[in-house]
C-alpha positions as a printed NumPy array, in Angstrom:
array([[-47.751,  30.99 ,   3.766],
       [-51.281,  31.027,   5.024],
       [-52.756,  32.813,   1.955],
       [-51.886,  29.922,   0.245],
       [-54.941,  27.849,   2.196],
       [-57.192,  30.621,   1.932],
       [-56.799,  30.541,  -2.232],
       [-56.122,  26.767,  -1.939],
       [-59.544,  25.959,  -3.694],
       [-58.742,  28.298,  -6.607],
       [-56.73 ,  26.806,  -9.611],
       [-53.469,  29.368,  -9.262],
       [-51.136,  26.555, -10.323],
       [-49.56 ,  29.074, -13.602],
       [-49.438,  31.97 , -10.821],
       [-47.5  ,  30.104,  -8.151],
       [-44.856,  29.095, -11.356],
       [-44.669,  32.248, -12.753],
       [-44.117,  33.954,  -8.624],
       [-41.75 ,  30.89 ,  -8.114],
       [-39.845,  31.725, -11.23 ],
       [-39.491,  35.369, -10.416],
       [-38.421,  34.746,  -6.64 ],
       [-35.905,  32.76 ,  -7.876],
       [-34.506,  35.238, -10.325],
       [-34.651,  38.02 ,  -7.495],
       [-32.595,  35.971,  -5.125],
       [-30.015,  34.938,  -7.508],
       [-29.662,  39.141,  -8.101],
       [-29.394,  39.876,  -4.55 ],
       [-26.812,  37.278,  -4.199],
       [-24.899,  38.544,  -7.138],
       [-25.443,  41.926,  -5.863],
       [-23.786,  41.196,  -2.495],
       [-20.691,  39.823,  -4.046],
       [-19.98 ,  43.314,  -4.946],
       [-16.03 ,  43.025,  -6.013],
       [-14.796,  40.99 ,  -8.971],
       [-12.501,  39.026,  -6.71 ],
       [-15.83 ,  37.9  ,  -4.449],
       [-17.632,  37.021,  -7.617],
       [-14.633,  35.206,  -9.254],
       [-14.208,  33.077,  -5.888],
       [-17.789,  32.172,  -5.42 ],
       [-18.501,  31.252,  -9.123],
       [-15.504,  29.05 ,  -8.482],
       [-16.509,  27.497,  -4.942],
       [-20.073,  26.7  ,  -7.086],
       [-17.946,  24.475,  -9.505],
       [-17.671,  27.054, -12.687],
       [-13.959,  26.567, -14.3  ],
       [-11.32 ,  29.701, -13.81 ],
       [-11.885,  31.258, -17.28 ],
       [-15.599,  31.289, -17.117],
       [-15.94 ,  32.463, -13.587],
       [-13.332,  35.43 , -14.679],
       [-15.396,  36.325, -17.545],
       [-18.564,  36.685, -15.744],
       [-17.001,  38.252, -12.98 ],
       [-15.554,  41.24 , -14.957],
       [-19.478,  41.677, -16.649],
       [-20.576,  45.2  , -16.975],
       [-24.45 ,  43.941, -17.404],
       [-26.914,  45.085, -14.739],
       [-27.909,  42.675, -11.746],
       [-31.414,  42.171, -13.207],
       [-29.972,  40.539, -16.528],
       [-27.134,  38.911, -15.19 ],
       [-29.744,  36.667, -12.632],
       [-31.191,  35.41 , -15.906],
       [-27.756,  34.526, -17.072],
       [-27.082,  30.724, -17.985],
       [-23.871,  30.827, -15.481],
       [-26.179,  31.962, -12.673],
       [-28.742,  29.366, -13.564],
       [-26.345,  26.57 , -13.391],
       [-24.29 ,  27.821, -10.331],
       [-26.993,  29.105,  -8.008],
       [-29.281,  26.311,  -9.304],
       [-32.787,  25.549,  -7.881],
       [-31.229,  22.942,  -5.733],
       [-29.073,  25.177,  -4.157],
       [-31.575,  27.793,  -3.04 ],
       [-33.444,  25.113,  -1.614],
       [-30.739,  24.044,   0.521],
       [-30.005,  28.062,   1.371],
       [-33.905,  27.666,   2.494],
       [-36.14 ,  28.759,  -0.246],
       [-39.467,  27.332,   0.4  ],
       [-41.078,  26.857,  -3.501],
       [-44.724,  28.183,  -3.336],
       [-45.674,  25.61 ,  -5.811],
       [-44.7  ,  22.844,  -4.13 ],
       [-46.526,  24.119,  -1.002],
       [-49.913,  24.957,  -3.366],
       [-49.913,  20.986,  -4.288],
       [-49.126,  20.159,  -1.218],
       [-52.329,  21.612,   0.028],
       [-54.16 ,  21.446,  -3.273],
       [-53.384,  17.398,  -2.513],
       [-54.715,  17.09 ,   0.809],
       [-58.049,  19.047,  -0.299]])
């Protein structure tokens, strides 16, 4: 993220927060879209710690990918910590690090 070095002198904290939120939601959407079958969605939600009944309820949803990506269930199961463990680098953290170092 070299562009953060370039814009490091500017105050773009709010922009970084909004962009991080959008990226996390988009990644959740892509993960949900990758679990194409109801059975796969159910199994993965249970693996992530959701009880079987709720997992089955959400696996059978007819809502679109983008709408589900903002649901409380996906936010609770695919947490920010889980996304970081998968390798997501937050823009806000990088910005704060560069901004503190000057």
